[in-house]
C-alpha positions in Angstrom: -6.5 -6.0 -12.0 -9.3 -8.0 -13.7 -12.2 -9.7 -12.2 -11.4 -12.9 -14.3 -8.3 -13.3 -12.4 -10.0 -13.4 -9.1 -12.8 -15.6 -10.6 -10.1 -18.1 -11.4 -8.3 -17.8 -8.2 -11.4 -18.2 -6.1 -12.9 -21.2 -8.3 -9.4 -22.8 -8.2 -9.2 -22.7 -4.3 -12.8 -23.9 -4.1 -12.3 -26.7 -6.1 -8.7 -27.4 -5.4 -8.1 -29.0 -8.6 -7.2 -27.5 -12.0 -9.0 -29.7 -14.3 -12.4 -29.1 -12.5 -11.7 -25.5 -12.4 -11.3 -25.3 -16.0 -14.5 -27.3 -16.8 -16.4 -25.2 -14.3 -15.5 -21.9 -16.0 -15.2 -23.4 -19.4 -11.6 -22.1 -19.7 -8.5 -24.0 -20.7 -6.1 -25.1 -17.8 -3.3 -22.9 -19.4 -5.7 -19.8 -19.2 -6.3 -20.5 -15.5 -2.5 -20.7 -14.9 -2.1 -17.5 -16.7 -4.8 -15.8 -14.7 -3.2 -16.9 -11.2 0.3 -15.6 -12.4 -1.1 -12.2 -13.6 -2.8 -11.9 -10.2 0.2 -12.8 -8.4 2.4 -10.3 -10.5 -0.1 -7.4 -10.0 -0.3 -8.0 -6.3 3.5 -8.7 -6.0 3.1 -11.7 -3.7 2.8 -15.6 -4.0 -0.6 -16.9 -3.7 -0.1 -20.5 -3.9 2.8 -22.9 -3.4 2.7 -26.0 -6.0 4.0 -29.3 -5.1 6.9 -30.6 -7.0 5.6 -34.3 -6.8 1.9 -33.9 -7.8 -0.6 -31.1 -9.0 -1.8 -30.4 -5.7 -1.0 -26.8 -4.0 -1.3 -24.9 -0.5 -2.2 -21.3 -0.1 0.3 -18.8 1.4 -0.9 -16.4 4.1 -1.3 -13.9 1.2 -3.1 -16.5 -0.8 -5.8 -17.1 1.9 -6.4 -13.5 2.4 -7.0 -12.9 -1.2 -9.3 -15.7 -1.4 -11.6 -14.3 1.4 -11.5 -11.0 -0.2 -12.0 -12.5 -3.6 -15.2 -14.2 -2.7 -16.7 -10.8 -1.5 -15.6 -9.3 -4.7 -17.3 -11.9 -6.8 -20.5 -11.6 -4.4 -20.5 -7.7 -5.0 -20.0 -8.0 -8.6 -22.9 -10.9 -8.9 -25.2 -8.4 -7.1 -24.2 -5.5 -9.4 -24.8 -7.6 -12.5 -28.3 -8.5 -11.0 -29.2 -4.7 -10.8 -27.7 -3.9 -14.1 -29.6 -6.6 -15.9 -32.6 -6.2 -14.1 -33.0 -10.0 -13.5 -36.6 -11.2 -12.9 -37.0 -13.8 -10.2 -36.4 -17.4 -11.1 -38.9 -19.9 -10.0 -37.1 -23.5 -9.7 -39.1 -26.5 -8.5 -36.9 -29.1 -7.0 -38.2 -32.7 -6.2 -36.3 -34.9 -3.7 -36.9 -38.4 -2.4 -37.2 -38.8 1.3 -33.6 -40.0 1.9 -32.0 -37.3 -0.3 -33.9 -34.7 1.6 -32.7 -35.8 4.8 -29.1 -36.2 3.6 -28.3 -33.3 1.3 -31.1 -31.0 0.6 -30.6 -28.8 3.8 -27.1 -27.7 2.9 -28.1 -27.5 -0.7 -31.0 -25.1 -0.1 -28.8 -22.9 2.2 -26.2 -22.5 -0.6 -28.9 -21.6 -3.2 -30.1 -19.1 -0.9 -26.6 -17.6 -0.4 -25.3 -17.7 -4.0 -28.6 -17.3 -6.0 -30.9 -14.9 -4.1 -33.1 -14.3 -7.3 -34.1 -18.0 -7.3 -37.4 -18.5 -5.6 -37.7 -22.5 -4.6 -40.9 -25.0 -4.5 -39.7 -28.0 -2.8 -41.5 -31.3 -3.0 -40.4 -34.3 -0.8 -41.9 -37.7 -2.1 -40.9 -41.2 -2.7 -39.1 -42.3 -5.9 -42.3 -43.2 -7.8 -43.9 -39.9 -7.1 -40.9 -37.7 -8.2 -40.7 -39.7 -11.5 -44.4 -38.9 -12.1 -43.7 -35.2 -11.0 -40.9 -35.3 -13.9 -43.1 -36.9 -16.4 -46.0 -34.4 -15.7 -43.5 -31.4 -15.9 -44.3 -30.5 -12.5 -40.5 -30.6 -11.6 -37.6 -28.6 -13.1 -34.9 -30.7 -11.1 -35.1 -34.1 -9.0 -32.7 -35.5 -6.7 -33.1 -39.0 -6.3 -31.1 -42.3 -5.0 -32.4 -44.9 -7.8 -32.6 -44.8 -11.6 -36.1 -46.6 -12.1 -38.1 -45.1 -14.5 -35.6 -42.1 -15.5 -34.8 -43.4 -19.0 -36.3 -40.3 -20.9 -34.3 -37.8 -18.7 -30.8 -36.5 -18.3 -29.2 -38.3 -15.2 -25.8 -37.4 -13.5 -24.3 -38.6 -10.4 -23.8 -35.8 -7.9 -23.1 -37.7 -4.6 -22.5 -41.1 -3.0 -24.1 -42.3 0.0 -23.4 -45.3 2.2 -26.5 -47.7 3.3 -26.1 -50.3 6.1 -28.2 -52.3 8.3 -28.3 -51.3 11.9 -29.9 -52.7 15.2 -29.7 -52.0 18.9 -27.5 -55.1 19.3 -26.1 -57.9 16.9 -29.1 -59.7 15.3 -29.2 -62.1 12.5 -30.8 -60.9 9.1 -32.7 -63.7 8.3 -34.5 -64.4 11.6 -35.1 -61.0 12.8 -37.8 -58.3 11.8 -36.6 -56.0 9.1 -37.5 -52.4 9.3 -37.8 -50.9 5.8 -39.1 -48.2 3.7 -42.2 -48.5 1.8 -42.3 -50.0 -1.7 -41.6 -47.5 -4.2 -39.0 -45.9 -2.2 -35.3 -45.7 -3.6 -34.0 -47.2 -0.2 -36.5 -50.1 -0.3 -35.3 -50.7 -3.8 -31.7 -51.2 -2.6 -32.9 -53.3 0.3 -34.8 -55.7 -1.9 -32.1 -56.0 -4.3 -29.5 -56.9 -1.6 -31.7 -59.5 0.1 -32.3 -61.2 -3.2 -28.8 -61.2 -4.1 -27.8 -62.6 -0.7 -30.8 -65.1 -0.8 -32.0 -63.8 2.5 -35.8 -64.5 3.2 -36.9 -62.1 6.2 -39.1 -63.7 8.8 -41.0 -60.3 9.1 -40.9 -57.1 7.4 -42.0 -53.8 9.0 -42.7 -51.0 6.5 -42.6 -47.2 7.3 -42.5 -44.3 5.3 -40.5 -42.3 7.7 -36.6 -42.8 8.2 -37.0 -41.3 11.7 -39.7 -43.8 12.7 -37.5 -46.7 11.5 -34.7 -45.4 13.4 -36.6 -45.1 16.5 -37.9 -48.5 16.3 -34.6 -49.9 15.7 -33.2 -48.0 18.9 -36.0 -49.7 21.1 -34.7 -53.2 19.7 -37.9 -53.9 17.5 -35.9 -55.1 14.4 -32.9 -54.3 12.0 -33.2 -50.9 10.2 -31.7 -50.4 6.6 -30.8 -46.7 6.7 -28.0 -44.1 5.2 -25.1 -43.9 7.5 -25.6 -40.0 7.7 -29.0 -40.4 9.4 -27.7 -42.5 12.4 -24.1 -41.2 12.9 -24.8 -39.7 16.3 -26.7 -42.9 17.5 -23.9 -45.1 16.5 -21.2 -42.9 18.2 -23.5 -42.8 21.4 -23.8 -46.7 21.2 -27.6 -46.7 20.7 -27.3 -48.5 17.3 -24.7 -50.8 15.9 -23.7 -51.5 12.3 -24.2 -55.1 11.1 -20.9 -55.7 9.2 -20.1 -56.5 6.8 -23.3 -55.6 4.9 -22.4 -52.3 3.3 -24.2 -50.7 0.2 -22.7 -48.0 -1.6 -25.4 -46.0 -3.9 -25.0 -42.9 -5.9 -27.2 -40.0 -5.7 -28.7 -38.4 -8.9 -29.6 -35.1 -10.3 -32.5 -35.6 -13.0 -34.0 -33.1 -15.6 -35.4 -32.8 -19.0 -32.8 -33.7 -21.8 -33.6 -30.2 -23.6 -32.5 -28.5 -20.4 -29.0 -30.2 -20.4 -27.3 -26.9 -21.5 -29.4 -24.6 -19.1 -26.7 -22.6 -17.3 -28.6 -22.6 -13.8 -29.1 -26.4 -13.9 -25.4 -27.1 -14.6 -24.3 -24.7 -12.0 -26.6 -26.3 -9.3 -25.4 -29.7 -10.2 -21.7 -28.4 -9.8 -22.8 -26.9 -6.4 -24.2 -30.2 -5.3 -21.0 -31.9 -6.1 -19.1 -29.2 -3.9 -21.3 -30.0 -1.1 -20.6 -33.5 -0.8 
């Protein structure tokens, strides 16, 4: 049994997609299929049941067990390789806007700690303009943002998608109610301003705050309409403390940003793939 077979199988089950697996491992799809077939032949069991109508598949009971044990094998292999190669610690400086920090950064950092224990993280949380400045001054290796302003010189790729809405304690009109918005320079504020301009809404009052938590608390107390990510208010909506003001929904991508010259750096590519798997 070869470790390559295990790696192809575990990665396929993780992504649930042959094309994504081949792209991630930099192998052809036929090679992935051959690895799965060789592993099944070696073990003498069927691991996956392919659909006759599409490219999806399900795991057999044996397939699930091999997946769980295969992950452990790969973790052990990775640890051995680190010892063999005497890898030095990698210092990685990650900057994120406040919104991205609240939405996806905790899970991302947890995954990095588990999968890449050799990485020593430095995390910087700022608004969009400050993150761009950090990139320009080469104080950041990787940035996670929700807007594209000022990112022209850098490599930018979409790693996730977020849902923005207006929320209030009760139904309130946008045009005549105070709006609770992030400060100028934040990515969330940029989306709010663009929406208000496109809808020709001129707010009667804008209350600015640099904290999503504060904005949410002000909305809960009936002091205005908050413009926030759905992920930040799920509990409050389910508990009836806030209601979304339909039909105003804005979908925005989250971006990973880094220097163009680092496009082919393996660790950055792996981390971007990891971000997509989280979301």
